[in-house]
N, C-alpha and C positions, 0 to 999 in steps of 0.2 A: 442369553447365557450369562451366568456369572463367571468371571475369571478365577481360577484356583492359585495361580502362581503369580501372575503380572499384577503389581499395585500400580499405584499413580505414577511411580518412576522406574519401571522396569521390575526385576527380580532381586529382592535384597534380603539379607539375612546375617547371621552370625556364622563366620566360617567354621566348619566341622559340625554344624547343624544343618540338617534338611531345611531348604534345598541347596545351601551352599556347599555342596559336596561334588567330588570330581565325577562320580559316575552320573549324577544328575546333569552336570554340565556337559558331559559327552552326549547325553540323551538331548539335551536342549539344543546343542549344535546340530545334531543330527536332524532333529524334527524341524528346525528353522530352514536347514538347508533343504529338506525336502518341499517344504512350503514354497521356498524360493524358486526351486527348479520347476515346480510344477506351475508357477506363475511366469515363467520366462518364455520367451518367444520361441518356437521350434528351432533347435540347433544352437541357441543360445548359451554360451558358457556363463555360469554365475560366479561371481567373485565379491567376497566380503572384505571388509577392513575390520581389523581388530585393534584398538588401542585400549590404554589402561592407565589407572594412577599409579602410584608409587607404593601401595600396600604389598607387603611381603607374600601375600596369598595370591597376588596377580599372576605370579609365575604358574602356579598350579592351575588356576582358572584358566587362563590362556591355553596351556597345552591340551587340556580337556576339551574347551570349546573347538579348538583346532582340529582336534582328531574326530569330533563329531560331525563337522562341517566337511572335512576330507572324505569321511566314510560316505556321506550323502553326495558325492561328487561335485563338492562346490570347492573353488580356489580359494586360497586365503592369502591376504596381504597383511603383514605385521608391523605395526609403526612404534611400538613401546610406547613410553609415557607419553601422552597427549591429552590435553584438555578435552571435555566431552564436546565443546562447540568445534574444536579443532578435528575431531572425528568426522562430524555432522559435514563440515567445510570440504574435506578430502573426499568423502564418500560421494558428494554431489559433483565436485570438481574432477574427478576421476572417472565418472559416469559408472560406478559400481553398482552392484545389486543392493547391498544394504552395508550399513556400518554397526559395530558392536563395540560397546565402552565397556570394561571390566572397572567398576567403581561403585562405592558406597557414597559418593558424594561427600556431605559434610560430617559423616559420621566418622568414629575413631577406627583404628586400624584392624580391630577385631571383627568388624562387619565387611562384607564386600556385596556385590551385586553385578547384575548385568542390564544393560539398556540398549535398545536397538534404535537404529535410524533408517529411514527409508532411503531410496535411491534418490530422493529430492532432498534429502538433509533434514528432514523433520521426524517426530516421533512416529513409531508405527501406529496404524489406526488399530481400533479396538478388534476389528474383523480378522487382521493379520494375527494378532496376539491370540485370538481364540483359536485359529487354525492351527498355530504353534502348539496350543495346550491339547488341542485333539490329537496331534500326533505324539505327544509325549505319553499319552495313553496306550499306545501302542507299543509292541516289542523294539528294542534296539536291533538295527540292521546294519549292513554293510554291503556296499556295491563291490563287485568284482574289480580285480586289479585294473583293468583297461579304463574303467569309468571313475576310478578315485580322483579327488582333487589334488591340487599341488600347493605347496607353501612357499611363500618368498616374502622378503623383508623390503618394505617401500623405501626408496631412496629419498633422503633429504626431507622427510615430513615436516620437521620442525621449521625449516627455512621457508617451505611452502607457506605455512599456516602464518608466520611472522609476517611475511610479505602481504598476505591477504588482510591480516589485521591492520597494519599500516595504511593500507589502500582505503580503509573506511575513515579516515582522518582527513580533513580537509587539505588539498594539496598546497594551497597559501599559507598554512599555518604550520607553526612547529613549536615545540616545547622547550627552545632554548632559554635559559635564565631560570627554569623552574626546577626545584629541588623536591623529589618525589620519594617518600617511603613505600616501598613495596611488599607486601606480606603475601607469599605464595602458598602458605599452609603447609609447606614441605609435601606438596602435592603435584599434581599434573603439569602445572605451569612454571615449574620453578627452573626450566632452562629456557623458557619461552617468553614469559611476560617481561622479564628484565630486559631483554633483547628490544622488545618492542619499543619500549619507553624510551630506551637510551638511544635506539636509532633515529627516534624522532626529535632527539635533542635534549631529553631531559637529564638532569644530574640524578641518578637512581641510588638509593640506599637500599639494597634487597636483604628482607629477612625471610625466614621460613623457606629457604633454599637449600637445606642440607638434609633431604629424606633419607632415612636409613630402614624404611619398610615398616616402621612401627610408631613414627612420630607424626603422621599427617594428621592435620586438624587438632594436633595435642596442643593447647593452650596457644593456638595461633590461627590466622586466618579469618575469615569473615564471621565465623560463628564464636570467635574468642578474640574480639579487636583490642583487648587491653594492651597487648604487646605492641601493637601499631600505634596506639595512642602514645604510649611511653616513648616509642622511638621517634616520632614525629617530634615530640617536645624535646627529647636529647639532642636530635641533631639540627633542629631549628628547620625543619622541611615545610615547604609551602603547602604540601597536601599528603595525605596517606591513602593508599589503596589496598583493601584486603580481598583476597580472593579466596574461595573454599578449595577443598581438595581436588575438584575435578574442574575447577574454574569456570563454573556457570553462574556464580552468585558474586555480588559485589557490595563492599561497604566502604565509605569513604570518610575520612577524618581531615579536619582544618587545621591550620597551624596553632589553634588553641586547645586542639584536643576534642572538638566536639565532633561528635560521630553523626553521620547522615546515612538513613537506611534507604532501602529500596523505595519506599513510598515517597520519600522527599525528592529522591533523584529522578523518579517518574515524573513528578510536577516540573522539575527542571528541565527534563528533556521535551515535555510537552510544550511548554511555554518557549522554549528555543526554537522549535520546529514551527510553531505558530508565528514567532516574530520574523522568521526567516521566509514566510509565506508558504510554508508547506501544507499541503491539503491532508490535514490530519483524519478528517471525517469523526473519529473518536478515540478514546483511550479505554484499554480494559485493565482494571485491577482484580482483586479477588474479594472473598467475604472478608479477609483480614485487612484489607486496605484502610487506613486510617480515614475517619470520616472527614477530619479538616481537609485532607489532601483531594478527596472527592469533591467537596463544596469548591475549594480553589479551582480545581480544574473546570468544573462547570461554571464558575465565576468568569473563566477566559472564554466562553461561549463554546466549550468543547463537550461533546457528549461523553458520558461515562457509564460504563456497564461493569458489574462485578460478575466474575467466574468463581466456579469451585476452588479451593485451594490447590495449587500444582500448577506448575508452568505449562503443562500439556492442556489444561483446561484454559488458561489464558491463550495460548496459540489457537486452540480450536475456536474460541469466541472472536478471535482477531480475524481468522480467516472466514468465520461465517459472516462478518460485517464487512470484510475487506478494509481493514483498518491495519495500521502499521506499528502502533506502539502500545506496549503493556507491560505489566509487571507486578511483583508483589514485594512486600516488605523485608522479606528475607534476603533480598537482593537479586533474585532473578528478573532480568530486565531484557525484554525483547524488543528489538528493533529491526522489523521485517524489512525495512528499506535498506539495511545493511547485511543482515544474515537470515538464516532460516531458522534460528534457535536462539535461546537466550545465551549470551556470551559475556562473561565478566570483564574481560580485557575491552571488547569493542564498546560495551556499555561505558567504561571508563573513558575512553577515548571520545566518546560522544558527549560525555559531562565536560571534559576539558576543553574541547572545541567550543561549548556553550559558553565557558567561562572565558576563553581566551576572545572570542568574537563579540561578546557583550562588555569585556573588561570589568567584569564583577567577581566578587568572591562568592562561594556557595551560600554564606549567610545573606549577602545582598540579592543574591537570585532566588532566595526564599523567604525575603522580608514580608511577603503578605500571607505567609502560611505560618500558622501556629497550630503545632501538632497537637492533638488530644492525647492525653496519656492512655496507655493501653496495658491493661493487667493480663498476663497470660499464665494461668496454672495448669500444669501438667498432672493429671491424677492417675496412678497406676490403678486399673479397675481391678475387681475380683473376677476371676473366670465366671462367665456365665452372666454376668450382670448386664441386664437390659436397661440401659439409661433412658430410653425413648419411652418406656412402660412405667417409669417411677413417677406416680403422682405428686409426690412431696416435691421432688425436683422440678417437675412441670410448673408447678404452683408458684415456687420460689423465683424460677425464671420469669415467671409473668409478672410477679410483684417488682421485681428488679427493673424490667422493660418499663412498667408503669411509673415508676419512681423517676427513670431517666427521662421520660416522653421523647422529646427532639434532641436531647443534648448528649445522646450516647448511643451505645448499641451493646448487644449480648449475643455472642456466637458460641455455641456448643458443637464442638465436633470431634469424632475418634480419629487418632492418628491413622494414616495408612500404612505405617511400617512398624508401629509398635503397640502393645495392649494399653494406650493411653486414651484418655478422655481430656480432651484441650478445652479450658474454660477462658474465654476471653470476655472481658468487659471493658468499654471503653467509655470515658467520661471527660468532661470538661476540668475535672478536679481529681488528682491522683488519689487522694484518700478515698473518695466516694468509689472510684473504680475498685480500688483494693478491697474495701468492705464489702462491695456488692459480690467480686468475684469470689471471695472467701465464704460469704453466705450461701453461694451456690455449691462450690467445691466441697464444703463440709458435709453435705447431704449424699455425696458420691461414697460408697462403701470401697475402701480402697486396701491394698495389700502393702 
């Protein structure tokens, strides 16, 4: 069955438009609660943890979801602003039935959404999401008073997660003598990430730590690293770290202002683990992973496979292969030997550990990798346009692929959250990549 509401990363949209409305969120909480109680052991009480980022609409959605869960007989724990991976950690650590994150990740504040974690701290299965959607088609109900759930607030959630993050950094290492600029995107990690790095010894200059409900991801964070680059240069920092609004993405900047994306950091982590004798098995990237990174990882004698775009698909392929390391250029990095899901803070700590142990800069760690230029064009499609059936478009794609031969790639894919068609061309030459991408994009009817 095709899912109606759940996309690649939960349910997301503009607040005030369906489905990001309070009545739908009550129904969503109720439906998810029914599925959870149905799968629980006889006599077992279900409890879910609800965390959120710093969007002003989080208050609204939190209250609505809370009402839905309680009406289905599920107890609710609230933890307030918490990174998405923090909710995953706490859900597993506290042996809860599920975790819920209210966030639209890297989007601006006008959007919001909901994503779920299982009791094991990873993304819900397709079957579980389909079961929730089936319940959403039924009328909203409510149990009698004696069966309603209760709500309480979790004690010291930030401190618990901070200690967990620090535990993933090698005991014999510290960050003393290192000056870091940390951009928290005015998001969920604003109170947490600075403390993690400070408590490990770093001199931290924090930006993007003044959320007002409307400035999340606004010209800051992993999707807008210009502020980080400028601050690193201004204060003479050794390194800059940028998270996104829910802190599951990572971008890094060195002292010269050079930006390192998820593809490059994935290579750094893979080589470091190989050098330390870890049994990697293989590494998972996505359809968007830079060809140069794939070739470099294979050059280390490590298997490499591509998943569909989205960290849930990277996770699925990692589990299928029993591998530990994967990620994508956007900065989602999964280190399953450390956490059950992608975590920007923990990924940054892994990179810093690699630099410290090998006594090398990021540039030195990547000296054998020359990234191929990638051009990505986002084209807003006319409603009803079937790009797969467009013969002229298919012919142009085939021509570009023939021209590139083995020196580049073409990838066309629709956005999972917006009415966009993404045209990506990768080539050894930037001008060729741009010209090729435009030749394809010009054939797409846009609005």
